[in-house]
C-alpha positions in Angstrom: 0.0 0.0 0.0 1.1 3.6 -0.7 1.8 6.3 1.8 -0.8 9.0 1.8 0.1 12.7 1.5 -0.4 13.5 5.2 1.9 10.6 6.2 4.5 12.0 3.8 4.1 15.4 5.4 4.7 13.8 8.9 7.8 12.0 7.6 9.1 15.3 6.4 8.4 16.9 9.8 10.2 14.0 11.6 13.3 14.3 9.3 13.4 18.1 9.7 13.7 17.7 13.5 15.5 14.3 13.8 19.1 15.3 14.1 18.6 18.9 15.4 18.3 18.4 19.1 21.3 16.3 19.9 24.9 17.6 19.3 24.1 20.1 16.6 23.3 23.2 18.7 26.5 23.0 20.7 28.6 22.3 17.5 27.0 25.2 15.6 27.9 27.7 18.4 31.7 27.1 17.9 31.7 29.2 14.7 28.4 31.2 14.6 28.1 32.0 18.3 24.8 33.7 19.3 23.7 33.7 15.6 23.6 29.9 15.4 19.8 29.9 15.4 19.9 31.9 12.2 22.2 29.4 10.5 19.7 26.7 11.4 16.8 28.8 10.2 18.3 29.5 6.8 19.2 25.9 6.1 15.8 24.6 7.2 14.0 27.1 4.9 16.3 26.0 2.1 15.4 22.4 2.9 11.7 23.3 2.8 12.1 24.8 -0.7 13.7 21.5 -1.9 10.8 19.5 -0.4 8.5 21.0 -3.0 11.0 20.5 -5.8 11.2 16.8 -4.9 7.4 16.7 -4.7 7.2 17.9 -8.3 9.7 15.3 -9.3 7.8 12.6 -7.5 4.6 13.5 -9.3 6.4 13.6 -12.6 7.8 10.1 -12.0 4.3 8.6 -12.1 4.4 5.0 -10.9 8.1 4.6 -11.5 10.5 4.0 -8.6 13.5 6.4 -8.4 15.9 4.2 -10.3 13.6 3.7 -13.2 12.9 7.4 -13.3 16.7 8.1 -13.3 17.3 5.7 -16.1 14.6 7.3 -18.2 15.9 10.8 -17.6 19.7 10.4 -17.7 20.6 6.8 -18.5 21.8 3.8 -16.5 25.4 4.8 -15.6 24.6 8.3 -14.4 21.7 6.8 -12.5 24.1 4.5 -10.6 26.4 7.4 -9.8 23.5 9.3 -8.3 22.5 6.2 -6.3 26.0 5.8 -4.9 26.1 9.4 -3.7 22.7 9.1 -2.1 23.8 5.8 -0.5 26.8 7.7 1.1 24.4 10.3 2.4 22.1 7.7 3.9 25.0 5.8 5.4 26.2 9.0 7.1 22.8 9.6 8.6 22.4 6.0 9.7 25.8 6.1 11.4 25.0 9.4 13.1 21.6 8.2 14.3 22.8 4.8 15.6 25.9 6.1 17.4 24.2 9.3 18.5 21.4 7.2 20.1 23.8 5.0 22.0 25.8 8.0 23.3 22.6 9.8 24.2 21.3 6.9 26.3 24.7 6.3 28.0 25.1 10.0 28.8 21.7 10.4 30.3 21.0 7.1 32.0 23.9 4.6 32.2 27.6 5.2 32.5 28.2 1.7 31.2 25.6 0.2 28.8 25.7 -3.4 27.7 25.0 -3.6 24.0 22.5 -6.5 24.7 20.4 -4.0 26.7 20.1 -1.3 24.0 21.9 -2.0 20.7 20.5 -5.4 20.1 16.8 -4.4 20.6 17.5 -1.3 18.5 18.9 -3.5 15.6 16.0 -5.9 15.9 13.4 -3.1 15.9 15.1 -1.4 12.9 15.2 -4.6 10.9 11.6 -5.3 11.6 10.4 -1.8 10.6 12.5 -1.8 7.4 11.2 -5.3 6.5 7.6 -4.1 7.0 8.3 -1.2 4.6 7.8 2.5 4.2 4.1 2.6 5.0 4.8 1.0 8.4 7.5 3.6 9.2 5.1 6.3 8.1 2.3 5.0 10.4 4.6 4.8 13.4 5.7 8.4 12.7 2.1 9.4 12.6 1.5 8.0 16.0 4.5 9.6 17.8 4.5 12.9 15.9 2.2 15.0 18.1 3.5 13.5 21.5 7.0 14.7 20.4 5.7 18.2 19.6 3.8 18.4 22.9 6.8 17.0 24.8 9.1 19.7 23.3 6.5 22.4 24.0 6.2 21.3 27.6 10.0 21.3 27.9 10.1 24.8 26.4 7.4 26.2 28.8 9.3 24.7 31.8 12.6 26.3 30.7 11.6 29.6 29.0 11.9 31.7 32.2 15.6 31.0 32.4 16.3 32.4 28.9 18.4 35.6 28.9 17.5 37.7 25.8 20.8 39.6 26.0 22.6 36.4 25.0 21.5 37.1 21.4 23.0 40.6 21.2 24.8 42.1 19.5 23.2 41.0 16.2 25.7 39.7 13.6 28.6 41.1 15.5 31.2 39.2 13.4 29.3 39.5 10.1 28.1 36.8 7.7 31.3 34.9 7.1 31.3 32.8 10.4 27.7 31.9 9.7 28.5 30.7 6.2 31.5 28.7 7.5 29.3 27.1 10.2 26.5 26.4 7.7 28.9 24.5 5.3 30.6 22.7 8.1 27.4 21.4 9.7 25.2 21.0 6.7 25.3 17.2 7.0 22.8 17.7 9.9 20.4 19.1 7.4 19.6 17.9 3.9 16.4 16.8 5.5 14.4 15.5 2.6 16.8 13.2 0.7 14.8 10.2 2.0 12.0 11.3 -0.4 14.0 10.0 -3.4 13.3 6.4 -2.2 9.6 7.1 -2.0 9.1 7.7 -5.7 6.1 5.7 -6.8 5.1 5.0 -3.2 3.0 8.1 -2.4 -0.7 8.5 -3.1 -1.3 12.1 -4.3 -5.0 11.7 -4.9 -5.9 13.6 -1.7 -3.0 16.0 -1.9 -3.3 19.3 0.1 -0.3 21.5 -0.1 -1.5 23.2 3.1 -0.8 19.9 5.0 2.8 19.8 3.9 3.3 23.5 4.6 1.7 23.2 8.0 4.1 20.4 9.1 7.2 22.2 7.7 6.3 25.4 9.5 5.7 23.5 12.7 9.1 21.8 12.4 10.9 25.0 11.7 9.2 26.8 14.6 9.9 23.9 17.0 13.6 23.7 16.1 13.9 27.5 16.4 12.1 27.5 19.8 14.4 24.8 21.2 17.6 26.4 19.8 16.7 29.8 21.2 16.0 28.3 24.6 19.3 26.4 24.5 21.4 29.4 23.6 19.4 31.6 25.9 20.1 29.3 28.8 23.7 28.4 28.2 25.2 31.2 26.0 29.0 30.9 25.8 29.0 27.5 27.6 26.8 26.0 24.8 29.7 24.0 23.3 30.2 22.1 26.6 26.6 20.8 26.4 26.6 17.8 24.2 22.9 16.9 24.1 20.6 19.9 23.7 17.3 18.3 24.6 18.5 16.5 27.7 20.6 19.5 28.9 17.6 21.8 28.7 15.6 19.1 30.6 18.2 19.0 33.3 18.2 22.7 33.6 14.4 22.9 33.9 14.2 20.1 36.5 16.9 21.6 38.7 17.6 18.2 40.3 19.2 15.5 38.1 19.0 13.9 34.7 16.9 11.0 36.0 13.6 12.7 37.0 10.1 12.7 35.7 10.6 15.4 33.0 13.9 13.9 31.7 12.4 10.4 31.4 9.5 11.8 29.4 11.6 13.9 27.0 14.3 11.2 26.6 11.8 8.5 26.0 10.0 10.5 23.3 13.2 11.6 21.7 14.7 8.1 21.6 11.5 6.9 19.9 11.8 9.7 17.3 15.4 8.8 16.6 14.7 5.1 16.4 12.0 5.8 13.7 14.3 8.0 11.8 17.0 5.3 12.0 14.5 2.9 10.4 13.6 5.4 7.7 17.1 6.0 6.5 18.0 2.3 6.9 15.1 1.6 4.6 16.5 4.2 2.1 19.9 2.5 2.3 18.3 -0.9 1.7 16.6 0.5 -1.4 19.9 1.9 -2.8 21.5 -1.5 -2.4 18.6 -3.2 -4.1 18.7 -0.8 -7.1 22.5 -0.9 -7.5 22.8 -4.7 -7.4 19.4 -5.5 -8.9 18.4 -7.5 -5.8 14.7 -8.5 -5.6 14.7 -9.8 -2.0 14.9 -7.6 1.0 16.7 -10.1 3.2 20.3 -9.6 2.1 20.2 -5.8 1.9 18.6 -5.6 5.3 21.2 -7.9 6.8 24.0 -5.7 5.3 22.5 -2.5 6.7 21.9 -4.0 10.2 25.5 -5.3 10.1 26.6 -1.7 9.4 24.6 -0.4 12.4 26.1 -3.2 14.5 29.6 -2.2 13.4 29.1 1.4 14.5 27.9 0.2 17.9 31.4 -1.3 18.5 33.5 1.5 17.2 34.4 3.2 20.4 34.9 6.9 21.0 38.6 6.5 21.1 38.7 4.5 17.8 36.7 6.8 15.6 34.9 9.9 16.8 31.7 10.1 14.8 32.0 13.9 14.6 35.3 13.5 12.8 33.4 11.6 10.0 30.3 13.8 10.0 32.1 17.1 10.1 34.5 16.6 7.2 34.2 18.8 4.1 33.6 15.5 2.2 30.4 14.8 4.2 29.3 18.4 3.6 29.8 18.0 -0.1 27.9 14.7 -0.2 24.9 16.5 1.5 25.1 19.5 -0.8 25.2 17.4 -3.9 22.5 14.9 -2.8 20.1 17.4 -1.3 20.5 20.6 -3.4 22.2 19.7 -6.7 20.4 16.5 -7.6 16.8 17.7 -7.4 17.5 20.8 -9.6 19.6 18.7 -12.0 16.9 16.0 -12.4 14.1 18.5 -12.8 16.1 20.2 -15.5 16.9 16.9 -17.2 13.3 15.9 -17.1 12.1 19.1 -18.8 14.9 19.0 -21.4 14.1 15.4 -22.3 10.4 16.1 -22.4 11.0 19.2 -24.6 13.2 17.1 -27.0 10.6 14.4 -27.1 7.8 16.9 -28.0 10.0 18.5 -30.6 10.7 15.1 -32.3 7.0 14.3 -32.1 6.1 17.5 -33.8 8.8 17.0 -36.4 7.5 13.5 -37.1 3.9 14.9 -37.5 5.2 17.6 -39.9 7.1 15.0 -42.0 4.1 12.7 -42.1 1.9 15.5 -43.4 4.5 16.5 -46.0 
């Protein structure tokens, strides 16, 4: 069964907020200081624009999956190159989500966490959701979407009185350059709609309402801005020392410890959101493997992706710091190409090919008449 338009809108919302409330706010502050919220705002608005470009492409693809659409537009070899780049993007996100989830739980609950307690159930859950398909992931997202929104709003209300407005002044003291540097360096945390490539032919547009997509995008942007502003308003110059935005705000608002009623609520909601996103991007990675190697069965690609997640769970902090992978210029380039270059390129290729086809058709009609 296909995903309906509302479910697609919720998937977009979940992807827009998925990676934003963990390490990103503290990392952004290093270059862009009190204007870090502006960097996030600009990049999220840019992502929103590309959502609608991809929606246009999805509708033009008809019933074709993404690989077939690529082959029709640009040919088999360029199609495989695009899939490889997208696969790298999905692999980066899966690594960040899986390792970030583990660190998040360890930091907030257990100093030492046996992988059997957390990693193994996470892998089993991810494998099951990927096996059940994109509609299953969309339906779970539909269930947890509003509890996540309400939980974040509750956290904001509990913390807002501690925000110091003067932390955001002076405005653009160091100019635009640090913001541009910060945006490029951390853009891998954005590129929030690349998962849509793997949903070509899987979305039902019969009951499409653009207002639905716009509503969820606006909510996601406002929610991220609200949490970011509270985070920077609370911690200011100490922001880089706070590794996990959502839990650090929770600890501040509780005034006691990380293991209290509020923290348990927020952490539980956020772990659920991250787990669903891990399943979504794992599903995308499985689809890429199937397209590239012409695999019909899901079993082998799912096993490969789960093995990849398992591998990251055993790469310790001292062996490979995930930030050192995710913050390289190469990771930023992969995101820029996959999220911002590919949609425009493919839309242009589609229109050019369509124009050539129409021109040839008209020429054939003229020749037949003559």
